[in-house]
C-alpha positions as CSV (number, residue, x, y, z in Angstrom):
1,M,-214.7,-45.0,69.7
2,P,-212.7,-44.1,66.6
3,I,-210.4,-47.1,66.6
4,I,-213.3,-49.5,66.1
5,R,-214.5,-47.5,63.1
6,I,-210.9,-47.4,61.7
7,I,-210.3,-51.1,62.0
8,F,-213.6,-52.5,61.0
9,L,-215.4,-50.0,58.8
10,E,-212.9,-47.7,57.2
11,Q,-210.5,-50.5,56.3
12,G,-213.4,-52.5,54.9
13,I,-212.8,-55.5,57.1
14,T,-215.7,-57.8,56.7
15,E,-213.9,-61.1,56.8
16,L,-212.9,-61.6,60.4
17,T,-211.2,-65.0,60.0
18,T,-207.8,-63.4,59.8
19,L,-208.4,-60.8,62.5
20,N,-208.3,-61.0,66.2
21,F,-209.4,-57.9,68.0
22,F,-209.3,-57.9,71.8
23,I,-211.0,-55.2,73.8
24,S,-209.3,-55.7,77.1
25,P,-211.6,-53.7,79.4
26,A,-214.5,-56.1,79.5
27,H,-217.0,-53.4,80.5
28,Y,-216.6,-52.0,76.9
29,A,-218.6,-55.0,75.6
30,L,-221.4,-52.7,74.4
31,V,-218.9,-51.2,71.9
32,I,-218.3,-54.6,70.4
33,Y,-222.0,-55.3,70.1
34,A,-222.6,-52.0,68.4
35,S,-219.7,-52.6,66.0
36,L,-221.1,-56.0,65.1
37,V,-224.4,-54.4,64.3
38,E,-222.6,-51.8,62.1
39,V,-220.8,-54.5,60.0
40,G,-223.9,-56.7,59.8
41,R,-222.7,-59.5,62.0
42,M,-225.3,-59.0,64.7
43,A,-229.0,-58.1,64.4
44,P,-229.9,-54.7,65.8
45,E,-232.6,-56.4,67.9
46,G,-229.8,-58.2,69.8
47,L,-229.0,-54.9,71.6
48,E,-232.4,-55.1,73.2
49,M,-231.1,-58.1,75.2
50,F,-228.1,-56.1,76.5
51,N,-227.6,-56.9,80.2
52,Q,-230.9,-58.9,80.5
53,D,-231.0,-61.9,82.8
54,G,-230.2,-65.1,80.8
55,S,-229.0,-63.2,77.8
56,S,-225.6,-63.8,76.2
57,V,-225.4,-60.1,75.3
58,E,-223.8,-59.3,78.7
59,M,-222.5,-56.1,80.2
60,I,-219.1,-57.7,80.7
61,G,-218.6,-59.9,77.7
62,A,-217.6,-63.5,78.1
63,E,-216.5,-66.2,75.7
64,H,-220.2,-67.1,74.9
65,S,-221.2,-63.5,74.2
66,P,-221.6,-62.3,70.5
67,G,-218.2,-61.3,69.1
68,M,-216.2,-62.6,72.0
69,E,-213.8,-65.5,72.0
70,V,-212.5,-65.1,75.6
71,T,-213.4,-63.4,78.8
72,T,-211.3,-60.3,79.6
73,G,-212.5,-59.4,83.1
74,S,-209.2,-58.8,84.9
75,L,-207.3,-55.7,84.1
76,A,-204.9,-56.0,81.1
77,Q,-205.7,-59.7,80.7
78,G,-206.6,-58.9,77.1
79,L,-203.0,-57.9,76.4
80,S,-201.6,-61.2,77.6
81,M,-204.2,-63.2,75.5
82,A,-203.5,-61.1,72.4
83,A,-199.8,-61.6,72.8
84,G,-200.4,-65.4,73.0
85,V,-202.6,-65.4,69.9
86,A,-200.0,-63.4,68.0
87,L,-197.2,-65.8,69.0
88,A,-199.3,-68.8,68.1
89,R,-200.0,-67.4,64.7
90,K,-196.3,-66.7,64.1
91,L,-195.3,-70.2,65.2
92,K,-198.0,-71.7,62.9
93,Q,-196.9,-69.4,60.1
94,E,-200.5,-68.1,59.8
95,S,-201.3,-64.8,58.3
96,G,-203.5,-62.2,60.0
97,R,-203.6,-59.4,62.5
98,V,-204.0,-59.2,66.2
99,W,-205.2,-56.0,67.7
100,V,-205.7,-55.1,71.4
101,F,-207.5,-52.1,72.8
102,M,-206.6,-51.2,76.4
103,S,-207.8,-48.5,78.7
104,D,-205.6,-46.0,80.5
105,G,-206.5,-47.7,83.8
106,E,-205.1,-51.0,82.6
107,L,-201.8,-49.3,81.9
108,Q,-201.6,-48.2,85.5
109,E,-202.2,-51.6,87.1
110,G,-203.0,-55.2,86.3
111,Q,-200.8,-57.4,84.3
112,T,-198.9,-54.7,82.4
């Protein structure tokens, strides 16, 4: 997924405190985990726990999964959450970026 590479690796983003990146289709959680391994924020061994019973490295990421702050199970729910975070940052006069990745299916139904 090139956008992940652009945002995290090619822009040299290693400090994630001023960045919120929402991957709205929750079934893309594996992409987040692999990206976390690439930037050194998750041990490669963590991928061995992917989709195992009792593991937080879930197929559909939830707020307790590595790299996740929220659950984005419903179609286009990530867009609504990202808009809320961006508005909150603006109202608090905080710096930072908010990114949201959506699938084509989400643009055809859901909250959009």
